[in-house]
C-alpha positions as CSV (number, residue, x, y, z in Angstrom):
1,M,-1.5,-1.9,-2.1
2,R,0.2,0.3,-4.5
3,I,4.0,1.4,-3.8
4,L,6.5,3.7,-5.3
5,L,10.1,0.9,-5.3
6,A,13.5,3.4,-6.5
7,E,15.8,1.1,-7.0
8,D,19.0,1.2,-9.5
9,D,20.2,-1.8,-9.0
10,L,18.6,-3.8,-11.9
11,L,18.3,-7.3,-10.6
12,L,17.5,-6.2,-6.8
13,G,14.6,-4.3,-8.5
14,E,13.4,-7.1,-10.7
15,G,13.7,-9.2,-7.9
16,L,11.7,-7.2,-4.9
17,Q,9.3,-6.3,-7.8
18,A,7.9,-9.3,-8.3
19,G,8.8,-10.7,-4.7
20,L,6.4,-7.6,-3.6
21,Q,3.2,-8.1,-6.1
22,Q,3.7,-11.9,-4.7
23,Q,2.9,-10.3,-1.9
24,G,0.4,-8.3,-3.1
25,F,1.2,-5.1,-3.9
26,Q,1.1,-3.5,-6.7
27,V,4.1,-2.3,-8.1
28,D,6.2,1.5,-9.7
29,W,9.4,0.4,-10.1
30,V,12.1,3.7,-10.6
31,Q,15.9,3.1,-11.2
32,H,16.6,7.1,-11.6
33,G,16.5,9.7,-7.9
34,H,15.2,11.9,-10.0
35,D,12.1,10.1,-11.4
36,A,11.8,8.9,-7.2
37,A,11.0,12.7,-6.3
38,H,8.3,13.3,-9.4
39,A,7.0,10.1,-9.3
40,G,6.0,10.0,-5.1
41,P,3.4,13.6,-5.0
42,L,1.7,12.8,-7.7
43,N,0.4,9.3,-6.9
44,P,-1.0,8.1,-4.3
45,Y,0.9,6.1,-2.9
46,A,0.2,3.8,-0.2
47,A,4.1,3.8,1.0
48,A,7.8,4.1,-0.6
49,V,11.0,1.9,-0.4
50,L,13.9,4.0,-1.1
51,D,17.6,3.3,-2.0
52,V,19.3,5.7,-0.1
53,G,22.3,4.9,-3.0
54,L,19.5,5.7,-5.7
55,P,21.9,7.7,-9.2
56,G,21.6,11.5,-10.2
57,R,19.5,12.7,-6.7
58,D,20.1,10.1,-3.6
59,G,16.9,8.4,-1.7
60,I,17.6,10.0,1.0
61,A,17.8,14.1,-0.6
62,V,14.7,12.2,-2.6
63,L,13.4,12.0,0.6
64,R,14.0,15.2,2.4
65,A,12.6,17.8,-0.4
66,W,9.5,15.5,0.1
67,R,9.1,16.2,3.5
68,Q,9.9,19.9,2.9
69,A,6.7,19.9,0.3
70,G,4.8,18.9,2.7
71,H,4.0,15.2,1.7
72,A,2.8,12.7,4.3
73,L,3.9,8.9,1.8
74,P,5.4,6.7,5.0
75,V,8.5,6.0,3.4
76,L,11.0,2.5,4.1
77,L,15.3,3.8,2.6
78,L,16.9,0.6,2.1
79,T,20.8,0.9,3.3
80,A,24.0,-1.2,2.9
81,R,24.7,-3.4,6.1
82,D,28.1,-0.5,7.7
83,A,26.0,2.2,6.9
84,L,24.7,3.4,9.7
85,D,25.0,7.5,9.0
86,D,22.9,7.1,6.3
87,R,20.1,5.1,7.7
88,I,21.5,8.0,10.9
89,R,20.8,10.9,8.9
90,G,17.6,9.1,7.0
91,L,16.1,8.9,9.9
92,D,16.2,12.2,10.7
93,S,15.2,13.3,7.8
94,G,12.1,11.1,7.5
95,A,12.0,8.7,6.7
96,D,9.4,5.6,9.1
97,D,11.8,3.3,8.2
98,Y,14.7,1.3,6.9
99,V,15.5,-2.3,5.5
100,I,18.9,-3.9,5.3
101,K,20.5,-4.7,2.4
102,P,20.5,-8.2,2.1
103,V,16.6,-7.8,1.7
104,D,15.1,-10.3,3.5
105,L,11.9,-10.4,0.9
106,L,9.5,-12.0,3.7
107,E,10.9,-8.9,6.6
108,L,10.2,-6.1,3.8
109,A,6.6,-7.0,3.0
110,A,5.8,-6.9,7.0
111,R,7.6,-3.4,7.3
112,L,5.0,-1.8,4.9
113,R,2.4,-3.3,6.1
114,A,3.2,-2.4,9.4
115,L,3.7,1.2,7.8
116,V,0.7,1.8,6.0
117,R,-1.3,0.2,9.1
118,R,-0.1,2.8,11.3
119,A,-0.2,5.8,8.8
120,H,-4.3,4.0,8.4
121,G,-4.3,4.2,12.2
122,Q,-4.2,1.3,13.1
123,P,-3.3,-0.5,15.6
124,Q,-4.2,-4.0,15.1
125,E,-2.4,-6.8,13.0
126,R,-5.9,-8.8,10.8
127,L,-8.6,-5.5,10.4
128,Q,-12.0,-6.1,11.6
129,A,-15.7,-4.8,10.6
130,R,-18.8,-6.5,12.1
131,Q,-18.5,-10.1,11.9
132,V,-15.9,-10.0,8.8
133,T,-12.1,-10.3,10.1
134,L,-9.0,-9.8,7.3
135,D,-4.8,-10.3,7.5
136,P,-3.2,-9.0,5.2
137,A,-0.4,-10.9,6.1
138,A,-2.0,-13.8,5.4
139,R,-4.0,-12.4,2.7
140,T,-7.7,-14.4,4.4
141,V,-11.0,-13.3,5.6
142,Q,-12.9,-15.4,7.8
143,Q,-16.2,-14.0,9.2
144,A,-17.6,-15.1,12.0
145,G,-15.4,-17.3,12.0
146,Q,-15.5,-19.3,8.9
147,A,-13.5,-18.6,5.6
148,V,-14.2,-16.7,2.5
149,A,-12.8,-17.1,-0.8
150,L,-11.8,-13.8,-2.4
151,S,-9.9,-13.1,-5.6
152,A,-6.6,-11.3,-4.7
153,R,-8.1,-7.9,-6.3
154,E,-11.4,-8.8,-4.3
155,F,-9.0,-9.3,-1.5
156,D,-6.9,-5.9,-2.9
157,L,-10.1,-4.9,-3.0
158,L,-11.5,-5.3,0.7
159,H,-8.6,-4.5,1.5
160,L,-8.0,-0.9,0.9
161,L,-11.9,0.0,2.0
162,M,-11.2,-1.2,5.8
163,L,-8.0,0.7,6.0
164,N,-10.3,3.6,4.5
165,A,-13.2,2.4,7.2
166,G,-15.8,5.1,7.1
167,R,-14.3,6.7,4.2
168,V,-16.0,7.7,1.1
169,L,-13.6,6.3,-1.1
170,S,-15.1,6.8,-5.7
171,R,-14.1,4.9,-8.3
172,E,-11.0,7.1,-9.4
173,Q,-8.9,6.2,-6.1
174,I,-9.7,2.7,-5.9
175,E,-8.2,2.5,-9.6
176,Q,-5.6,4.2,-8.3
177,Q,-4.7,2.0,-5.5
178,L,-6.2,-1.6,-7.2
179,Y,-3.6,-0.8,-9.8
180,S,0.6,0.1,-11.4
181,W,2.0,1.8,-14.3
182,G,0.6,0.3,-17.4
183,R,-2.6,-2.1,-15.9
184,E,-5.7,-1.3,-18.0
185,V,-8.6,-1.1,-16.4
186,D,-11.9,-2.0,-17.3
187,S,-14.1,1.3,-17.3
188,N,-16.5,-1.1,-14.6
189,A,-14.3,-3.1,-13.5
190,V,-14.9,-1.7,-9.1
191,E,-18.9,-1.9,-9.5
192,V,-18.1,-6.3,-10.5
193,H,-15.7,-6.6,-7.3
194,V,-17.8,-4.5,-4.8
195,H,-20.8,-7.0,-6.7
196,H,-19.2,-9.7,-6.0
197,L,-17.5,-8.8,-1.8
198,R,-21.2,-7.7,-1.1
199,R,-22.2,-11.0,-2.1
200,K,-19.4,-13.1,-0.3
201,L,-19.6,-10.6,2.4
202,G,-23.2,-9.5,2.8
203,S,-24.6,-6.4,1.0
204,A,-25.1,-3.5,4.1
205,L,-21.1,-4.1,4.0
206,I,-20.3,-1.9,1.9
207,Q,-23.0,1.7,0.9
208,T,-22.7,3.4,-2.1
209,V,-22.5,7.2,-1.8
210,R,-24.9,8.0,-5.4
211,G,-22.5,10.0,-7.0
212,V,-18.8,9.8,-4.5
213,G,-18.6,6.1,-4.0
214,Y,-18.7,3.2,-2.0
215,V,-18.2,3.3,1.7
216,L,-17.7,0.2,4.5
217,L,-19.6,0.5,7.6
218,K,-17.3,-0.9,10.5
219,T,-20.2,-0.5,12.3
220,E,-24.4,-2.1,12.5
221,P,-25.3,1.7,10.7
222,L,-28.1,3.9,13.0
223,R,-32.1,3.7,13.1
């Protein structure tokens, strides 16, 4: 999933970006409040992590601007341990969650997965479609109880399609979620990954909608 990270502390920002990427997130990192305010509405992020103390425009001001403009992007705030007022103001301004500094990376990743899952109406931690089970935290996939080995990009694509089961996603929408800023994308990358998933999981799970994109069928189609 592609997320926006807004953190002005260079050391912390680098650490969070690298750590979240290891957890399977695609991370666009900005260090200024004005950059965060513009990036959020312009990109299809799955979630955003906002430091409250951003320069130029603090995280709560950025959040309020997004909410006033009608942007429902899930937002997690980073706050100082003693900043209770900031946490209350943030939640009242539309934040979905917060994490207290110093940040525990595993907790942050778990909270982000929960925000994304809830935003897609998925109540369970593991995603299920037919005989395929995907565990976002462990980054594992099973089919009929048997482990299936996927590349990192194949896993990310399957995760995206399962979160949006029954909804057709265009190639552009898929690319926007699978790749962060500065990543070159081969013109047929999505098609190649879909082909590999079909080979490993069966051809019926992911359907091509001609001229539109791809859809994962959560249940067997009616005949």
